[in-house]
C-alpha positions in Angstrom: -52.5 -94.7 54.7 -50.1 -96.5 57.0 -49.8 -100.3 56.5 -49.6 -100.5 60.3 -53.1 -99.2 60.8 -55.5 -101.8 62.1 -59.2 -102.3 62.0 -61.9 -99.7 61.5 -65.2 -99.1 63.2 -66.2 -100.9 66.4 -63.3 -103.3 66.1 -60.9 -100.4 66.1 -62.5 -98.9 69.2 -62.3 -102.3 71.1 -58.7 -102.7 70.1 -57.9 -99.1 71.2 -59.6 -99.7 74.5 -57.5 -102.8 75.1 -54.3 -100.9 74.2 -55.3 -98.2 76.6 -55.8 -100.7 79.4 -52.5 -102.3 78.6 -50.8 -98.9 78.8 -52.4 -98.0 82.1 -51.4 -101.4 83.5 -47.8 -101.0 82.2 -47.6 -97.5 83.8 -49.1 -98.7 87.1 -46.9 -101.7 87.4 -43.7 -100.2 86.0 -43.7 -96.5 87.1 -43.6 -95.6 90.8 -44.4 -91.9 89.9 -47.6 -93.0 88.2 -48.7 -95.0 91.2 -48.0 -92.1 93.5 -50.1 -89.8 91.3 -52.9 -92.3 91.2 -52.8 -92.4 95.0 -52.8 -88.6 95.1 -55.8 -88.5 92.8 -57.6 -91.2 94.7 -57.3 -89.0 97.8 -57.9 -85.5 96.2 -60.8 -86.3 93.8 -63.2 -87.6 96.5 -62.2 -84.6 98.7 -63.5 -82.3 96.0 -67.0 -83.7 96.7 -66.7 -82.7 100.4 -65.7 -79.1 99.6 -68.1 -76.2 99.5 -67.1 -75.2 95.9 -69.1 -74.6 92.7 -69.5 -77.3 90.1 -67.0 -75.5 87.9 -64.4 -75.2 90.6 -64.9 -78.9 91.4 -64.4 -79.8 87.8 -61.2 -77.8 87.6 -59.9 -79.4 90.8 -60.5 -82.8 89.3 -59.2 -81.9 85.9 -55.8 -80.8 87.2 -55.5 -84.2 88.9 -56.3 -86.1 85.8 -54.1 -83.8 83.7 -51.1 -84.7 85.9 -51.9 -88.4 85.2 -51.9 -87.7 81.5 -48.6 -85.9 81.6 -47.1 -88.8 83.6 -48.3 -91.3 81.0 -46.7 -89.2 78.2 -43.5 -88.7 80.2 -43.3 -92.5 80.8 -43.9 -93.1 77.1 -41.1 -90.7 76.1 -38.8 -92.4 78.5 -39.7 -95.9 77.2 -39.2 -94.8 73.6 -35.8 -93.2 74.3 -34.7 -96.3 76.2 -35.9 -98.5 73.4 -33.8 -96.6 70.9 -30.7 -96.8 73.1 -29.6 -97.0 76.7 -26.4 -95.1 75.8 -26.1 -91.6 77.2 -26.8 -89.0 74.6 -27.5 -85.2 75.0 -30.7 -85.4 73.0 -32.0 -88.4 75.0 -31.2 -86.5 78.2 -33.1 -83.4 76.9 -36.1 -85.5 75.9 -36.3 -87.2 79.3 -35.6 -83.9 81.2 -38.4 -82.1 79.2 -40.8 -84.9 80.1 -39.9 -84.5 83.7 -40.2 -80.7 83.5 -43.7 -81.1 82.0 -44.7 -83.2 85.1 -43.2 -80.6 87.4 -45.3 -78.0 85.7 -48.4 -80.2 86.1 -47.7 -80.8 89.8 -47.2 -77.1 90.3 -50.5 -76.5 88.5 -52.3 -78.9 91.0 -50.9 -77.0 93.9 -51.7 -73.5 92.5 -55.2 -74.4 91.4 -56.1 -76.0 94.7 -54.5 -73.1 96.6 -56.3 -70.4 94.5 -59.7 -72.2 94.8 -59.5 -73.1 98.5 -57.7 -70.1 100.0 
């Protein structure tokens, strides 16, 4: 067991909730891309309730929006960890950041494709 592990039980859940809120706050205040995706989701998710689609289709339309937010959070975490290690340019650091960016590009493409397939 790691000596860095914290509490257990309800205290752990409360701590984890606080850490998650801190992470969302950091992403929202420090990452323009995250704010843009939140705005996109704030627009698209309510739209799903105005569309004549099945519950399953609505769930998929919402899920791809939320997935893109998850990918952006992970991409931002990778970038922060790389920058914490060193701000020097290194091919492995570039690869890590580029792969995180590519993951977000795939997630955005998935939003476009899923919405197009369901709505067209």
